N, CA, C and O atoms as a GROMACS GRO file, in nm:
protein
  240
    1MET      N    1  10.007  12.600  -5.525
    1MET     CA    2  10.030  12.446  -5.479
    1MET      C    3   9.910  12.427  -5.388
    1MET      O    4   9.832  12.334  -5.406
    2SER      N    5   9.894  12.528  -5.276
    2SER     CA    6   9.816  12.501  -5.162
    2SER      C    7   9.683  12.493  -5.204
    2SER      O    8   9.607  12.416  -5.146
    3VAL      N    9   9.644  12.565  -5.302
    3VAL     CA   10   9.515  12.556  -5.395
    3VAL      C   11   9.480  12.421  -5.435
    3VAL      O   12   9.380  12.357  -5.404
    4ALA      N   13   9.570  12.389  -5.504
    4ALA     CA   14   9.570  12.230  -5.571
    4ALA      C   15   9.531  12.122  -5.462
    4ALA      O   16   9.443  12.038  -5.483
    5LYS      N   17   9.609  12.130  -5.334
    5LYS     CA   18   9.598  12.044  -5.204
    5LYS      C   19   9.459  12.052  -5.153
    5LYS      O   20   9.405  11.956  -5.098
    6THR      N   21   9.408  12.152  -5.170
    6THR     CA   22   9.252  12.218  -5.098
    6THR      C   23   9.189  12.111  -5.165
    6THR      O   24   9.157  12.009  -5.104
    7TYR      N   25   9.165  12.130  -5.305
    7TYR     CA   26   9.069  12.049  -5.403
    7TYR      C   27   9.098  11.913  -5.366
    7TYR      O   28   9.002  11.847  -5.327
    8MET      N   29   9.222  11.853  -5.369
    8MET     CA   30   9.254  11.709  -5.353
    8MET      C   31   9.186  11.676  -5.221
    8MET      O   32   9.129  11.568  -5.205
    9ASN      N   33   9.192  11.776  -5.120
    9ASN     CA   34   9.127  11.739  -4.988
    9ASN      C   35   8.978  11.699  -4.988
    9ASN      O   36   8.921  11.606  -4.931
   10ASN      N   37   8.921  11.814  -5.083
   10ASN     CA   38   8.792  11.816  -5.081
   10ASN      C   39   8.726  11.701  -5.150
   10ASN      O   40   8.613  11.656  -5.130
   11SER      N   41   8.828  11.656  -5.248
   11SER     CA   42   8.788  11.531  -5.345
   11SER      C   43   8.786  11.396  -5.225
   11SER      O   44   8.702  11.306  -5.221
   12LEU      N   45   8.889  11.413  -5.146
   12LEU     CA   46   8.897  11.289  -5.061
   12LEU      C   47   8.764  11.294  -4.982
   12LEU      O   48   8.691  11.195  -4.977
   13ALA      N   49   8.735  11.404  -4.922
   13ALA     CA   50   8.629  11.430  -4.830
   13ALA      C   51   8.500  11.381  -4.906
   13ALA      O   52   8.419  11.317  -4.839
   14LEU      N   53   8.473  11.404  -5.027
   14LEU     CA   54   8.351  11.364  -5.105
   14LEU      C   55   8.371  11.200  -5.125
   14LEU      O   56   8.276  11.129  -5.096
   15GLY      N   57   8.473  11.150  -5.166
   15GLY     CA   58   8.488  11.005  -5.168
   15GLY      C   59   8.471  10.943  -5.017
   15GLY      O   60   8.399  10.844  -4.999
   16LEU      N   61   8.526  10.993  -4.932
   16LEU     CA   62   8.486  10.921  -4.798
   16LEU      C   63   8.355  10.928  -4.768
   16LEU      O   64   8.302  10.832  -4.712
   17ALA      N   65   8.278  11.048  -4.802
   17ALA     CA   66   8.130  11.051  -4.744
   17ALA      C   67   8.060  10.973  -4.845
   17ALA      O   68   7.970  10.907  -4.793
   18LEU      N   69   8.068  10.958  -4.964
   18LEU     CA   70   8.013  10.875  -5.043
   18LEU      C   71   8.032  10.712  -4.988
   18LEU      O   72   7.946  10.625  -5.001
   19ALA      N   73   8.152  10.695  -4.930
   19ALA     CA   74   8.180  10.553  -4.912
   19ALA      C   75   8.119  10.508  -4.777
   19ALA      O   76   8.077  10.394  -4.760
   20PHE      N   77   8.118  10.613  -4.672
   20PHE     CA   78   8.113  10.547  -4.545
   20PHE      C   79   7.967  10.646  -4.454
   20PHE      O   80   7.943  10.628  -4.335
   21PHE      N   81   7.898  10.732  -4.531
   21PHE     CA   82   7.814  10.790  -4.470
   21PHE      C   83   7.690  10.795  -4.560
   21PHE      O   84   7.704  10.750  -4.674
   22PRO      N   85   7.562  10.847  -4.522
   22PRO     CA   86   7.417  10.861  -4.580
   22PRO      C   87   7.452  10.924  -4.682
   22PRO      O   88   7.562  10.977  -4.676
   23PRO      N   89   7.381  10.939  -4.796
   23PRO     CA   90   7.365  11.022  -4.914
   23PRO      C   91   7.351  11.164  -4.875
   23PRO      O   92   7.395  11.257  -4.941
   24LYS      N   93   7.278  11.176  -4.748
   24LYS     CA   94   7.257  11.351  -4.716
   24LYS      C   95   7.395  11.430  -4.697
   24LYS      O   96   7.428  11.538  -4.746
   25ILE      N   97   7.470  11.341  -4.607
   25ILE     CA   98   7.614  11.398  -4.581
   25ILE      C   99   7.697  11.400  -4.698
   25ILE      O  100   7.778  11.493  -4.707
   26ALA      N  101   7.691  11.312  -4.793
   26ALA     CA  102   7.789  11.323  -4.910
   26ALA      C  103   7.724  11.438  -4.987
   26ALA      O  104   7.796  11.507  -5.059
   27LEU      N  105   7.600  11.462  -4.979
   27LEU     CA  106   7.534  11.604  -5.050
   27LEU      C  107   7.588  11.720  -4.990
   27LEU      O  108   7.634  11.807  -5.063
   28LEU      N  109   7.591  11.735  -4.853
   28LEU     CA  110   7.660  11.862  -4.780
   28LEU      C  111   7.820  11.859  -4.822
   28LEU      O  112   7.885  11.962  -4.840
   29VAL      N  113   7.863  11.753  -4.833
   29VAL     CA  114   8.009  11.756  -4.872
   29VAL      C  115   8.037  11.813  -5.010
   29VAL      O  116   8.128  11.892  -5.034
   30ALA      N  117   7.940  11.759  -5.110
   30ALA     CA  118   7.958  11.803  -5.254
   30ALA      C  119   7.894  11.945  -5.245
   30ALA      O  120   7.957  12.031  -5.307
   31LEU      N  121   7.791  11.985  -5.186
   31LEU     CA  122   7.759  12.132  -5.193
   31LEU      C  123   7.876  12.228  -5.127
   31LEU      O  124   7.894  12.344  -5.166
   32SER      N  125   7.953  12.165  -5.024
   32SER     CA  126   8.058  12.272  -4.966
   32SER      C  127   8.158  12.306  -5.074
   32SER      O  128   8.225  12.407  -5.056
   33GLU      N  129   8.178  12.234  -5.184
   33GLU     CA  130   8.290  12.264  -5.288
   33GLU      C  131   8.251  12.391  -5.350
   33GLU      O  132   8.335  12.459  -5.409
   34ILE      N  133   8.107  12.432  -5.339
   34ILE     CA  134   8.053  12.580  -5.411
   34ILE      C  135   8.138  12.681  -5.352
   34ILE      O  136   8.209  12.750  -5.424
   35PRO      N  137   8.136  12.696  -5.218
   35PRO     CA  138   8.222  12.810  -5.157
   35PRO      C  139   8.349  12.806  -5.191
   35PRO      O  140   8.412  12.908  -5.219
   36TRP      N  141   8.402  12.686  -5.191
   36TRP     CA  142   8.550  12.678  -5.190
   36TRP      C  143   8.594  12.714  -5.323
   36TRP      O  144   8.707  12.759  -5.340
   37THR      N  145   8.516  12.699  -5.415
   37THR     CA  146   8.567  12.730  -5.554
   37THR      C  147   8.521  12.872  -5.597
   37THR      O  148   8.576  12.929  -5.691
   38THR      N  149   8.414  12.933  -5.523
   38THR     CA  150   8.369  13.075  -5.579
   38THR      C  151   8.440  13.166  -5.504
   38THR      O  152   8.458  13.275  -5.558
   39THR      N  153   8.488  13.148  -5.384
   39THR     CA  154   8.552  13.232  -5.313
   39THR      C  155   8.742  13.232  -5.334
   39THR      O  156   8.824  13.270  -5.250
   40LEU      N  157   8.762  13.192  -5.431
   40LEU     CA  158   8.904  13.196  -5.446
   40LEU      C  159   8.933  13.333  -5.544
   40LEU      O  160   9.031  13.403  -5.519
   41ALA      N  161   8.850  13.363  -5.645
   41ALA     CA  162   8.863  13.485  -5.703
   41ALA      C  163   8.864  13.631  -5.622
   41ALA      O  164   8.948  13.718  -5.639
   42PRO      N  165   8.754  13.638  -5.532
   42PRO     CA  166   8.770  13.752  -5.447
   42PRO      C  167   8.874  13.742  -5.339
   42PRO      O  168   8.902  13.847  -5.281
   43PHE      N  169   8.915  13.668  -5.316
   43PHE     CA  170   9.056  13.626  -5.229
   43PHE      C  171   9.171  13.671  -5.304
   43PHE      O  172   9.248  13.750  -5.250
   44ASN      N  173   9.195  13.626  -5.434
   44ASN     CA  174   9.318  13.682  -5.484
   44ASN      C  175   9.285  13.834  -5.511
   44ASN      O  176   9.383  13.906  -5.489
   45TYR      N  177   9.192  13.890  -5.546
   45TYR     CA  178   9.147  14.045  -5.558
   45TYR      C  179   9.194  14.123  -5.439
   45TYR      O  180   9.251  14.230  -5.453
   46PHE      N  181   9.167  14.064  -5.310
   46PHE     CA  182   9.162  14.110  -5.195
   46PHE      C  183   9.332  14.118  -5.156
   46PHE      O  184   9.386  14.217  -5.108
   47ILE      N  185   9.398  13.999  -5.188
   47ILE     CA  186   9.560  14.001  -5.180
   47ILE      C  187   9.629  14.080  -5.246
   47ILE      O  188   9.737  14.118  -5.202
   48LYS      N  189   9.574  14.129  -5.387
   48LYS     CA  190   9.648  14.203  -5.502
   48LYS      C  191   9.626  14.348  -5.428
   48LYS      O  192   9.724  14.422  -5.417
   49LYS      N  193   9.502  14.388  -5.378
   49LYS     CA  194   9.468  14.520  -5.325
   49LYS      C  195   9.591  14.545  -5.197
   49LYS      O  196   9.674  14.635  -5.184
   50ILE      N  197   9.566  14.439  -5.124
   50ILE     CA  198   9.670  14.458  -5.022
   50ILE      C  199   9.809  14.472  -5.044
   50ILE      O  200   9.873  14.534  -4.958
   51SER      N  201   9.866  14.427  -5.140
   51SER     CA  202   9.998  14.429  -5.160
   51SER      C  203  10.022  14.554  -5.251
   51SER      O  204  10.135  14.604  -5.251
   52GLN      N  205   9.930  14.603  -5.322
   52GLN     CA  206   9.952  14.725  -5.384
   52GLN      C  207   9.950  14.837  -5.275
   52GLN      O  208  10.034  14.927  -5.276
   53HIS      N  209   9.868  14.829  -5.196
   53HIS     CA  210   9.863  14.939  -5.078
   53HIS      C  211   9.972  14.926  -4.983
   53HIS      O  212   9.996  15.014  -4.900
   54ARG      N  213  10.041  14.815  -4.992
   54ARG     CA  214  10.173  14.809  -4.875
   54ARG      C  215  10.296  14.856  -4.986
   54ARG      O  216  10.396  14.907  -4.935
   55GLN      N  217  10.293  14.843  -5.102
   55GLN     CA  218  10.385  14.890  -5.201
   55GLN      C  219  10.389  15.040  -5.183
   55GLN      O  220  10.495  15.101  -5.172
   56LYS      N  221  10.256  15.104  -5.180
   56LYS     CA  222  10.225  15.256  -5.193
   56LYS      C  223  10.294  15.291  -5.057
   56LYS      O  224  10.386  15.372  -5.070
   57GLU      N  225  10.275  15.256  -4.958
   57GLU     CA  226  10.318  15.284  -4.822
   57GLU      C  227  10.461  15.274  -4.822
   57GLU      O  228  10.519  15.367  -4.765
   58MET      N  229  10.526  15.189  -4.870
   58MET     CA  230  10.683  15.162  -4.886
   58MET      C  231  10.732  15.296  -4.960
   58MET      O  232  10.813  15.367  -4.901
   59LEU      N  233  10.688  15.333  -5.083
   59LEU     CA  234  10.746  15.456  -5.156
   59LEU      C  235  10.719  15.572  -5.084
   59LEU      O  236  10.792  15.667  -5.110
   60ASN      N  237  10.625  15.591  -4.991
   60ASN     CA  238  10.600  15.737  -4.933
   60ASN      C  239  10.693  15.720  -4.820
   60ASN      O  240  10.710  15.811  -4.740
   0.00000   0.00000   0.00000
């Protein structure tokens, strides 16, 4: 749910940048989408590893 809200907020930021700011600013906002979308997979991997580690600790 929160990931979907993040994408909606980024889309809103891009729309506002296109409407009220120069094209260079809109380009920066559009390029900021790349880190948002590419860091999701490593973040999920990290969360899974942490939860596995905590489960192992609870069993010991």
